C-alpha positions in Angstrom: 33.0 -30.1 44.7 33.6 -26.6 43.5 36.7 -24.8 43.7 36.9 -21.4 43.9 40.5 -20.4 42.1 42.3 -17.4 42.7 45.4 -15.8 40.9 47.4 -14.3 44.1 50.6 -12.4 44.7 50.3 -14.2 48.0 48.5 -15.7 50.4 48.3 -16.9 54.3 45.5 -18.5 56.3 45.7 -18.3 60.0 44.6 -20.8 63.4 44.1 -18.4 66.7 47.6 -16.1 65.0 49.4 -19.3 64.0 50.4 -18.7 60.0 49.4 -22.8 59.1 49.9 -22.7 55.0 51.6 -19.9 52.8 52.6 -19.0 49.7 54.5 -15.9 47.7 52.4 -16.1 44.2 51.0 -18.8 43.2 46.7 -20.1 43.8 44.6 -19.3 46.2 42.2 -23.4 46.3 39.3 -22.4 48.0 36.9 -26.0 48.2 34.1 -27.3 48.7 33.3 -31.0 48.6 29.3 -32.2 48.0 28.2 -36.1 49.2 28.1 -37.3 45.6 31.6 -36.2 45.3 34.5 -39.2 45.0 38.0 -40.0 44.7 37.6 -39.4 40.0 36.4 -35.8 41.4 39.1 -35.3 43.4 41.5 -36.0 40.3 39.6 -34.9 38.1 39.8 -31.6 39.6 43.2 -31.7 40.2 44.6 -33.0 36.7 42.7 -29.4 35.8 44.0 -27.0 38.5 47.2 -28.1 37.6 46.7 -27.3 33.9 44.3 -24.0 34.1 46.5 -21.5 32.3 46.4 -18.5 33.8 49.7 -16.7 34.2 50.6 -14.5 31.9 53.3 -15.7 29.5 55.8 -12.7 28.3 53.7 -10.9 26.2 50.8 -9.9 29.1 48.6 -13.2 27.8 47.1 -15.8 30.0 49.3 -18.8 28.2 51.2 -20.5 31.2 49.6 -22.7 34.4 51.2 -24.0 37.3 53.0 -26.4 35.6 54.5 -24.2 33.0 55.8 -21.5 36.1 56.0 -23.4 39.4 54.2 -21.9 40.8 53.4 -22.6 44.1 49.1 -23.5 45.4 47.5 -23.3 49.2 44.5 -25.1 49.8 41.8 -24.2 52.0 39.0 -26.2 52.3 35.3 -24.6 52.3 32.1 -26.2 53.5 31.1 -23.0 52.1 30.9 -23.7 48.7 27.8 -26.0 48.7 25.5 -23.7 50.0 22.4 -24.0 48.3 21.5 -20.2 48.1 17.2 -20.5 46.0 15.7 -20.4 48.9 14.5 -17.4 51.7 17.9 -15.9 53.9 19.5 -18.9 55.5 21.9 -20.9 53.0 21.5 -24.8 52.7 24.3 -26.7 53.6 22.6 -30.0 52.0 24.5 -30.4 49.5 28.1 -30.5 51.4 30.0 -34.2 52.3 29.5 -35.5 55.9 33.4 -34.0 57.5 34.9 -38.0 57.1 34.0 -37.8 53.4 34.8 -34.1 52.7 37.4 -35.0 54.7 39.5 -37.5 52.8 38.2 -36.6 49.8 39.8 -32.9 50.4 42.9 -34.4 51.6 43.1 -36.1 47.9 42.6 -33.6 46.1 45.8 -32.1 47.8 47.4 -35.2 47.7 46.5 -35.5 43.8 47.5 -31.7 42.6 50.6 -32.1 44.9 51.8 -35.9 42.6 50.9 -32.8 39.1 53.0 -30.0 40.7 55.0 -31.0 43.5 53.9 -32.0 46.9 56.5 -29.1 47.9 54.1 -26.6 47.0 51.3 -27.3 48.2 50.4 -25.6 51.5 47.4 -25.7 53.0 44.5 -24.2 55.6 43.9 -26.5 58.3 40.2 -28.9 57.5 37.5 -27.6 59.8 39.4 -24.9 61.3 37.8 -21.4 61.8 40.7 -19.7 59.5 41.9 -16.4 58.6 43.1 -15.6 55.3 44.9 -13.6 53.9 45.6 -12.9 50.5 46.7 -10.4 47.3 44.4 -11.4 44.6 46.9 -10.7 41.0 44.5 -9.1 38.7 41.9 -10.0 40.1 41.5 -12.9 38.5 38.9 -15.7 39.9 37.2 -18.8 38.3 34.2 -21.8 40.2 34.9 -24.9 38.5 33.1 -27.9 39.4 33.3 -31.3 38.6 29.5 -31.9 38.6 28.7 -32.0 34.1 32.5 -32.5 33.4 33.6 -36.3 32.0 35.5 -37.9 34.9 39.2 -39.9 32.8 
């Protein structure tokens, strides 16, 4: 799994001009699922993101996590994160999971993140829909996390 995590002042996701997900201050998580990902990867990434210390403390140092702050997260599925752009000019998506597997693991990630920080604090977009994501990046502060190469617990 691959996630782009962005600290955000506010985020909304719309499908066909209807807002389907919205949070105030917190974290926007763009999530890509690979064909060799599994529940262990979803759990590892959810735990890591819940504890990721990217929010400023009283001194302005990024020492606080979603767990510490009680802030929200909005998770958007994005298969294009699995693109391979090493050859040519057209991205290859062969590493992306098939839709059935990707949707199951996306929903599993959302569920596990909700168990970590509180399900009421997790909003989502719509899987496989054309979405418009509007947000203000706080910082800007953007990280890329991958479940590959990490020791799953």
